[in-house]
VOZA-298987 format. One record per residue (C-alpha): residue number from 1; residue in one letter; z, x, y. Coordinates in steps of 0.02 Angstrom, whole numbers, plus 50000, padded with zeros to 5 digits. Each point is the difference from the previous one (the first is absolute). Layout:
BEGIN
<node i="NUM" aa="a" c3="Z" c1="X" c2="Y"/>
...
This chain:
BEGIN
<node i="1" aa="m" c3="50019" c1="48730" c2="49623"/>
<node i="2" aa="t" c3="50159" c1="49966" c2="50099"/>
<node i="3" aa="e" c3="50049" c1="50086" c2="50138"/>
<node i="4" aa="n" c3="50152" c1="50091" c2="49928"/>
<node i="5" aa="e" c3="49876" c1="50070" c2="49872"/>
<node i="6" aa="q" c3="49898" c1="50056" c2="50146"/>
<node i="7" aa="v" c3="50131" c1="50080" c2="50087"/>
<node i="8" aa="g" c3="50077" c1="50085" c2="49858"/>
<node i="9" aa="i" c3="49820" c1="50097" c2="49951"/>
<node i="10" aa="d" c3="49976" c1="50061" c2="50190"/>
<node i="11" aa="a" c3="50145" c1="50093" c2="49990"/>
<node i="12" aa="f" c3="49918" c1="50092" c2="49853"/>
<node i="13" aa="l" c3="49836" c1="50033" c2="50083"/>
<node i="14" aa="a" c3="49965" c1="50177" c2="50059"/>
<node i="15" aa="e" c3="49989" c1="49994" c2="50165"/>
<node i="16" aa="n" c3="50186" c1="49918" c2="50022"/>
<node i="17" aa="v" c3="50074" c1="50135" c2="49880"/>
<node i="18" aa="a" c3="50072" c1="50126" c2="50103"/>
<node i="19" aa="d" c3="49914" c1="50168" c2="49969"/>
<node i="20" aa="t" c3="50154" c1="50120" c2="49993"/>
<node i="21" aa="k" c3="49990" c1="50161" c2="49900"/>
<node i="22" aa="e" c3="50173" c1="50018" c2="49934"/>
<node i="23" aa="t" c3="50034" c1="50202" c2="50018"/>
<node i="24" aa="k" c3="50160" c1="50096" c2="49927"/>
<node i="25" aa="e" c3="50076" c1="50170" c2="50069"/>
<node i="26" aa="v" c3="50042" c1="50142" c2="49862"/>
<node i="27" aa="k" c3="50093" c1="50131" c2="50068"/>
<node i="28" aa="f" c3="50025" c1="50163" c2="49891"/>
<node i="29" aa="p" c3="50094" c1="50129" c2="50084"/>
<node i="30" aa="r" c3="49873" c1="50130" c2="49975"/>
<node i="31" aa="f" c3="49880" c1="49922" c2="50114"/>
<node i="32" aa="k" c3="50014" c1="50001" c2="50175"/>
<node i="33" aa="q" c3="49919" c1="49821" c2="50004"/>
<node i="34" aa="p" c3="50023" c1="49864" c2="49874"/>
<node i="35" aa="f" c3="49884" c1="49928" c2="49897"/>
<node i="36" aa="v" c3="49931" c1="49831" c2="50036"/>
<node i="37" aa="v" c3="49926" c1="49889" c2="49874"/>
<node i="38" aa="e" c3="49900" c1="49822" c2="49996"/>
<node i="39" aa="a" c3="50013" c1="49832" c2="49895"/>
<node i="40" aa="v" c3="49873" c1="50005" c2="49865"/>
<node i="41" aa="g" c3="49907" c1="49822" c2="49983"/>
<node i="42" aa="a" c3="49954" c1="49935" c2="49850"/>
<node i="43" aa="d" c3="49805" c1="50027" c2="50015"/>
<node i="44" aa="l" c3="50022" c1="50182" c2="50023"/>
<node i="45" aa="a" c3="50129" c1="50013" c2="49868"/>
<node i="46" aa="e" c3="49885" c1="49924" c2="49869"/>
<node i="47" aa="n" c3="49862" c1="50120" c2="50043"/>
<node i="48" aa="l" c3="50110" c1="50147" c2="49997"/>
<node i="49" aa="k" c3="50051" c1="49938" c2="49811"/>
<node i="50" aa="k" c3="49822" c1="49986" c2="49949"/>
<node i="51" aa="m" c3="49974" c1="50181" c2="50081"/>
<node i="52" aa="a" c3="50147" c1="50057" c2="49876"/>
<node i="53" aa="t" c3="49932" c1="49912" c2="49849"/>
<node i="54" aa="r" c3="49889" c1="50070" c2="49867"/>
<node i="55" aa="r" c3="49895" c1="49918" c2="49881"/>
<node i="56" aa="t" c3="49958" c1="50062" c2="49826"/>
<node i="57" aa="k" c3="49915" c1="49943" c2="49841"/>
<node i="58" aa="n" c3="50084" c1="50030" c2="49830"/>
<node i="59" aa="k" c3="49880" c1="50019" c2="49838"/>
<node i="60" aa="a" c3="50005" c1="49831" c2="49983"/>
<node i="61" aa="g" c3="49903" c1="49972" c2="50161"/>
<node i="62" aa="v" c3="50158" c1="49902" c2="50071"/>
<node i="63" aa="i" c3="50048" c1="50059" c2="50204"/>
<node i="64" aa="t" c3="50160" c1="50008" c2="50040"/>
<node i="65" aa="a" c3="50070" c1="50025" c2="50183"/>
<node i="66" aa="q" c3="50144" c1="50123" c2="50026"/>
<node i="67" aa="t" c3="50078" c1="50013" c2="50170"/>
<node i="68" aa="d" c3="50066" c1="50173" c2="50045"/>
<node i="69" aa="q" c3="50149" c1="49951" c2="50075"/>
<node i="70" aa="d" c3="50054" c1="50163" c2="50085"/>
<node i="71" aa="r" c3="49819" c1="50003" c2="50073"/>
<node i="72" aa="y" c3="50038" c1="49828" c2="50070"/>
<node i="73" aa="v" c3="50158" c1="50036" c2="50097"/>
<node i="74" aa="d" c3="49904" c1="50155" c2="50070"/>
<node i="75" aa="l" c3="49876" c1="49907" c2="50063"/>
<node i="76" aa="l" c3="50129" c1="49877" c2="50060"/>
<node i="77" aa="v" c3="50090" c1="50128" c2="50089"/>
<node i="78" aa="v" c3="49851" c1="50088" c2="50095"/>
<node i="79" aa="n" c3="49917" c1="49823" c2="50056"/>
<node i="80" aa="a" c3="50168" c1="49950" c2="50070"/>
<node i="81" aa="l" c3="50044" c1="50151" c2="50071"/>
<node i="82" aa="v" c3="49946" c1="49998" c2="50192"/>
<node i="83" aa="t" c3="50097" c1="50146" c2="50065"/>
<node i="84" aa="p" c3="49960" c1="50135" c2="49959"/>
<node i="85" aa="d" c3="49824" c1="49992" c2="49970"/>
<node i="86" aa="v" c3="49973" c1="50084" c2="49844"/>
<node i="87" aa="n" c3="49804" c1="49965" c2="50023"/>
<node i="88" aa="n" c3="50005" c1="50148" c2="50130"/>
<node i="89" aa="a" c3="49906" c1="50134" c2="49963"/>
<node i="90" aa="k" c3="50131" c1="50108" c2="50106"/>
<node i="91" aa="l" c3="50150" c1="49945" c2="49904"/>
<node i="92" aa="q" c3="49907" c1="50019" c2="49835"/>
<node i="93" aa="k" c3="49960" c1="50180" c2="50040"/>
<node i="94" aa="s" c3="50172" c1="50038" c2="50033"/>
<node i="95" aa="w" c3="50047" c1="49943" c2="49832"/>
<node i="96" aa="g" c3="49868" c1="50073" c2="49906"/>
<node i="97" aa="t" c3="49935" c1="49826" c2="49943"/>
<node i="98" aa="p" c3="49843" c1="49993" c2="50081"/>
<node i="99" aa="g" c3="49898" c1="49809" c2="49951"/>
<node i="100" aa="d" c3="50155" c1="49947" c2="49913"/>
<node i="101" aa="p" c3="50125" c1="49896" c2="50088"/>
<node i="102" aa="v" c3="50094" c1="49956" c2="49857"/>
<node i="103" aa="a" c3="50038" c1="50185" c2="49950"/>
<node i="104" aa="t" c3="50031" c1="50021" c2="50204"/>
<node i="105" aa="i" c3="50149" c1="49878" c2="49992"/>
<node i="106" aa="k" c3="50062" c1="50070" c2="49831"/>
<node i="107" aa="k" c3="50016" c1="50180" c2="50061"/>
<node i="108" aa="m" c3="50068" c1="49954" c2="50167"/>
<node i="109" aa="l" c3="50159" c1="49895" c2="49921"/>
<node i="110" aa="k" c3="50124" c1="50040" c2="49866"/>
<node i="111" aa="i" c3="50014" c1="49870" c2="49860"/>
<node i="112" aa="g" c3="50135" c1="49921" c2="50056"/>
<node i="113" aa="e" c3="49910" c1="49966" c2="50183"/>
<node i="114" aa="y" c3="49858" c1="49940" c2="49923"/>
<node i="115" aa="t" c3="50099" c1="49878" c2="49918"/>
<node i="116" aa="d" c3="50079" c1="49943" c2="50144"/>
<node i="117" aa="l" c3="49826" c1="49990" c2="50085"/>
<node i="118" aa="a" c3="49927" c1="49898" c2="49849"/>
<node i="119" aa="l" c3="50159" c1="49877" c2="50016"/>
<node i="120" aa="a" c3="49976" c1="49975" c2="50182"/>
<node i="121" aa="v" c3="49824" c1="49945" c2="49939"/>
<node i="122" aa="q" c3="50061" c1="49879" c2="49881"/>
<node i="123" aa="e" c3="50137" c1="49943" c2="50137"/>
<node i="124" aa="v" c3="49878" c1="49955" c2="50135"/>
<node i="125" aa="s" c3="49856" c1="49926" c2="49900"/>
<node i="126" aa="g" c3="50140" c1="49862" c2="49947"/>
<node i="127" aa="f" c3="50026" c1="50047" c2="49802"/>
<node i="128" aa="d" c3="50186" c1="49946" c2="49955"/>
<node i="129" aa="a" c3="50082" c1="50181" c2="50019"/>
<node i="130" aa="d" c3="50148" c1="49957" c2="49866"/>
<node i="131" aa="e" c3="49896" c1="49964" c2="49883"/>
<node i="132" aa="d" c3="49852" c1="50128" c2="50022"/>
<node i="133" aa="v" c3="50076" c1="50163" c2="50053"/>
<node i="134" aa="d" c3="50077" c1="50048" c2="49835"/>
<node i="135" aa="d" c3="49814" c1="49969" c2="49937"/>
<node i="136" aa="l" c3="49913" c1="50091" c2="50128"/>
<node i="137" aa="r" c3="50107" c1="50138" c2="50024"/>
<node i="138" aa="e" c3="49973" c1="50047" c2="49803"/>
<node i="139" aa="q" c3="49814" c1="49991" c2="50047"/>
<node i="140" aa="v" c3="50005" c1="50127" c2="50134"/>
<node i="141" aa="k" c3="50111" c1="50115" c2="49909"/>
<node i="142" aa="n" c3="49897" c1="50010" c2="49854"/>
């Protein structure tokens, strides 16, 4: 291995990569404080996608997997949300959604606000906003 190859690899070692959580504030006029979302890593996104995927077996015994895109977006939003903490029992009780963080955030926000929050998650997570905005907007609306 040449010295140039070694230096190149070292730049990608975990201890040499900045561990900064990218965040984005989203302000809605109805709330006194902004909502804060952070970037979702590829590993968490994959786990959330698995959680939103249902496997079914047809009559021939063939198993197919189908991802519920609405559920996937909901899980992404809830897991990216830093503030407010939708897992907080007091917040859930206030909105009448105990034990359900997805229902809490959906009850708190109007559909346009929810879409804006989902788009902020997409943006801070590194998706190409120009390509994916319309697709995500349609998923959130449905």
